[in-house]
C-alpha positions in Angstrom: 141.7 188.2 123.8 142.4 185.8 121.0 142.4 182.9 123.3 139.1 184.0 124.9 137.5 184.3 121.4 138.7 180.9 120.4 137.3 179.3 123.5 134.1 181.1 123.2 133.7 180.3 119.5 134.6 176.6 120.1 132.1 176.2 122.9 129.3 177.6 120.7 130.1 175.3 117.9 130.1 172.3 120.3 126.7 173.4 121.6 125.5 173.7 118.0 126.7 170.2 117.1 125.2 168.7 120.2 121.9 170.4 119.6 121.9 169.1 116.0 122.7 165.6 117.1 120.0 165.6 119.7 117.6 166.7 117.0 118.6 163.9 114.6 118.3 161.3 117.4 114.8 162.7 118.3 113.7 162.4 114.7 115.0 158.8 114.4 113.3 157.9 117.7 110.0 159.4 116.4 110.2 157.4 113.1 111.0 154.2 115.0 108.0 154.8 117.3 105.7 155.2 114.3 107.1 152.1 112.6 106.8 149.9 115.8 103.3 151.2 116.5 102.3 150.4 112.9 103.6 146.8 113.2 101.9 146.4 116.5 98.6 147.2 115.0 99.0 144.7 112.2 98.1 141.0 112.9 101.0 138.9 111.8 99.6 135.7 110.2 101.5 132.5 110.6 101.6 130.1 107.6 98.4 128.0 107.4 98.8 124.5 108.7 98.0 121.9 106.0 94.8 120.0 106.8 95.5 116.3 107.5 92.8 114.0 106.0 92.4 110.5 107.3 90.5 107.7 105.6 89.2 105.2 108.1 88.3 101.8 106.6 86.0 99.6 108.6 85.6 95.9 109.3 83.3 93.6 107.4 85.1 90.6 105.9 84.4 90.1 102.2 82.5 93.3 102.0 85.8 95.0 102.5 86.3 95.0 98.7 84.0 98.0 98.7 86.8 100.0 100.2 88.7 99.7 96.9 85.8 101.4 95.1 85.8 104.2 97.6 89.6 104.7 97.3 89.3 104.8 93.5 86.8 107.6 93.6 88.7 109.6 96.2 91.9 109.2 94.1 90.1 110.2 90.8 88.7 113.3 92.5 92.1 114.2 94.0 90.8 114.1 97.6 94.0 114.2 99.7 94.7 111.0 101.7 97.3 111.8 104.4 96.6 108.8 106.6 94.8 105.4 106.5 93.5 103.7 109.5 92.1 100.2 108.9 90.3 97.6 111.0 90.1 93.9 109.8 89.2 93.9 106.1 89.9 97.6 106.2 93.4 97.0 107.4 94.1 94.5 104.5 92.9 97.0 101.8 94.4 99.9 103.7 97.9 98.3 103.9 98.0 97.6 100.2 96.9 101.1 99.3 99.2 102.8 101.7 102.1 101.0 100.0 101.1 101.6 96.4 98.9 104.7 96.5 97.2 103.3 93.4 93.6 102.2 93.8 93.2 101.1 90.2 96.2 98.7 90.5 94.8 97.5 93.8 91.5 96.6 92.1 93.4 94.5 89.5 95.2 92.7 92.3 91.9 92.1 94.2 90.1 90.7 91.2 93.1 88.4 90.4 93.3 86.9 94.0 92.2 83.4 94.4 90.6 82.6 97.8 93.4 79.9 98.3 96.0 82.7 98.1 94.9 84.1 101.4 92.8 81.4 103.1 94.4 78.4 104.7 91.7 76.2 106.2 92.7 73.9 109.0 91.1 71.6 111.5 89.2 73.9 113.9 91.5 74.7 116.8 90.7 78.2 118.1 89.7 79.1 114.5 89.0 77.5 111.1 91.7 79.6 109.3 95.3 79.7 110.4 96.1 83.1 108.9 99.7 82.3 107.7 98.7 82.7 104.1 97.1 86.1 104.7 100.3 87.4 106.5 102.5 86.1 103.7 100.3 87.6 101.0 100.4 91.0 102.6 104.2 91.0 103.1 104.7 89.8 99.5 102.5 92.6 98.1 104.2 95.3 100.1 107.7 93.8 99.5 108.2 93.3 103.2 107.9 97.0 103.8 107.3 97.7 107.6 104.3 99.8 108.5 106.4 102.9 109.4 107.9 103.0 105.9 104.7 103.1 103.9 104.2 105.8 101.3 101.1 106.9 103.2 101.0 106.7 107.0 99.1 103.6 107.9 97.7 102.2 111.1 96.2 98.7 111.7 93.7 98.3 114.6 93.5 95.0 116.5 92.2 93.9 119.9 94.5 92.5 122.7 93.4 89.4 124.5 92.5 89.0 127.4 92.7 92.8 128.1 90.1 93.5 125.5 91.8 96.8 124.6 92.2 98.5 121.2 95.8 98.3 120.0 96.9 100.4 117.0 99.9 99.1 115.1 101.9 102.0 113.5 105.3 100.2 113.3 106.6 96.8 112.6 105.8 93.8 110.4 102.9 94.8 108.1 101.7 91.3 107.4 101.6 90.4 111.1 99.7 93.5 112.0 97.1 93.0 109.3 96.7 89.4 110.2 96.1 90.4 113.9 93.6 93.0 112.8 91.8 90.4 110.6 91.7 87.6 113.2 87.9 87.3 113.5 87.2 85.3 116.7 86.1 81.7 115.9 87.1 82.1 112.3 90.8 83.0 112.3 93.2 81.8 114.9 94.5 84.6 117.1 97.8 86.1 116.3 100.7 86.2 118.8 103.0 89.3 118.6 105.5 89.8 121.4 103.8 87.3 123.7 100.5 89.1 123.4 97.5 87.5 121.7 95.5 89.6 119.3 92.1 89.2 117.6 90.1 91.3 115.1 90.1 95.0 115.8 86.4 95.1 115.1 85.8 93.5 118.5 86.4 96.9 120.1 86.7 99.4 117.2 85.1 98.4 113.9 85.5 101.9 112.4 88.5 103.5 114.2 87.6 107.2 114.0 89.0 108.0 117.4 92.4 106.4 116.5 92.6 108.6 113.5 92.0 111.7 115.6 94.7 110.7 118.1 97.2 110.4 115.3 96.5 114.0 114.2 93.6 113.8 111.6 91.8 117.1 111.1 89.3 115.6 108.7 88.1 112.0 109.0 86.4 110.2 106.1 85.0 107.0 107.5 83.8 104.0 105.4 81.3 101.9 107.2 80.6 98.5 105.5 78.7 97.0 108.5 75.7 99.3 108.6 73.8 97.7 105.7 72.8 94.5 107.5 72.6 91.2 105.7 69.0 89.9 105.6 69.8 86.5 104.2 69.6 83.3 106.3 73.2 82.3 107.0 74.5 79.1 105.4 77.0 77.1 107.4 79.0 77.7 110.6 81.4 80.3 109.3 78.7 82.3 107.6 76.6 82.3 110.8 79.6 83.5 112.9 80.5 86.2 110.3 76.9 87.4 110.1 76.5 87.6 113.9 79.8 89.5 114.2 78.7 91.9 111.5 75.7 92.8 113.6 78.0 93.4 116.5 80.2 95.6 114.3 77.3 97.8 113.3 76.2 98.4 116.9 79.8 99.1 118.1 80.6 101.5 115.2 77.6 103.8 115.8 79.3 105.8 118.6 82.6 106.5 116.8 80.9 107.3 113.5 79.2 110.3 115.1 82.7 111.8 115.4 83.6 111.4 111.8 83.3 114.4 109.4 82.1 112.3 106.5 80.6 108.8 106.6 80.4 106.7 103.4 78.1 103.7 103.6 78.3 101.4 100.6 75.1 99.3 100.1 76.6 95.9 100.6 73.9 94.3 102.8 73.1 91.8 100.1 76.7 90.6 100.0 77.5 87.9 102.6 80.5 88.5 104.8 81.9 85.2 103.4 80.8 85.9 99.8 84.3 86.2 98.3 83.0 85.8 94.7 81.0 89.1 94.8 84.1 91.3 95.1 83.3 93.1 91.8 79.9 94.0 93.1 81.3 95.2 96.4 83.8 97.4 94.6 81.1 98.9 92.5 79.0 99.7 95.5 81.9 101.4 97.1 82.3 103.6 94.0 78.6 104.5 94.0 78.7 105.5 97.7 81.9 107.5 97.3 80.6 109.4 94.2 77.5 110.4 96.2 79.8 111.8 99.0 82.2 113.8 96.8 80.2 117.1 96.8 80.0 117.0 100.6 83.7 116.2 100.9 84.6 119.1 98.5 82.4 121.6 100.4 84.0 120.6 103.7 87.6 120.8 102.4 86.9 124.2 100.8 85.3 125.6 104.0 88.1 124.4 106.2 90.8 125.7 103.9 89.2 129.2 103.9 89.1 129.1 107.7 92.7 128.1 107.9 93.9 131.0 105.7 
């Protein structure tokens, strides 16, 4: 009888323990179901991707000093510059800014340059200017820093010959890339890099908006210095070539500029493409045009940042 009682009592206790355990497990499962369901109904937001802003500096020979004025205003107003894409004169200014990230120091440098520091005239042989001095000047100013080591990502746009294709330099010798990008046909001798001949990037892409997009730009601020056409009568062979090429730049740039978010157009039409002595005026015009664009730039940045949140 005692044994039967013990067995009967033990079995009841086991059933009671098992029943209690099942109850606890059911409660835990119910809580987990509520938690999982609550999480499923909540939208998990990934961290907002920072907007990448590209400044695209266009071709235009001596008018390119206007780019410095634009960069000064963008810098003063704390507009982020995550990438610079430059063609011809834009590549020269862009390379120096990408290295220093100081537009005010760049202005001092520009105003102190003597034409002979970057222009080496020669007997015309596929160009009046050799280009060696320009290449050496750029490499000296950036302390021989290659393109891929710049403080700000920088890309120089040139044109391959005879393929006639846009080539974007994002690595290698900075001075050589800028020289290739600046080799205006008939004015500068073409630049050979790796057994390929290159001329001015403006031949195919005077304001390289599409290149900036390919390299990841979310916002493109383009600076067009070719739109305000020179109404003067050209003086001399080089002036005639430059003025004619500037007309070509203006026509070619129109398509890509429609794909920029902001277009800044300094009023430099009265400055001849070969008018090196009017650099102060070109810088001032760049400042004026950029100041006028700042409200639009700020509105765009604010709107896109809110969208990204």
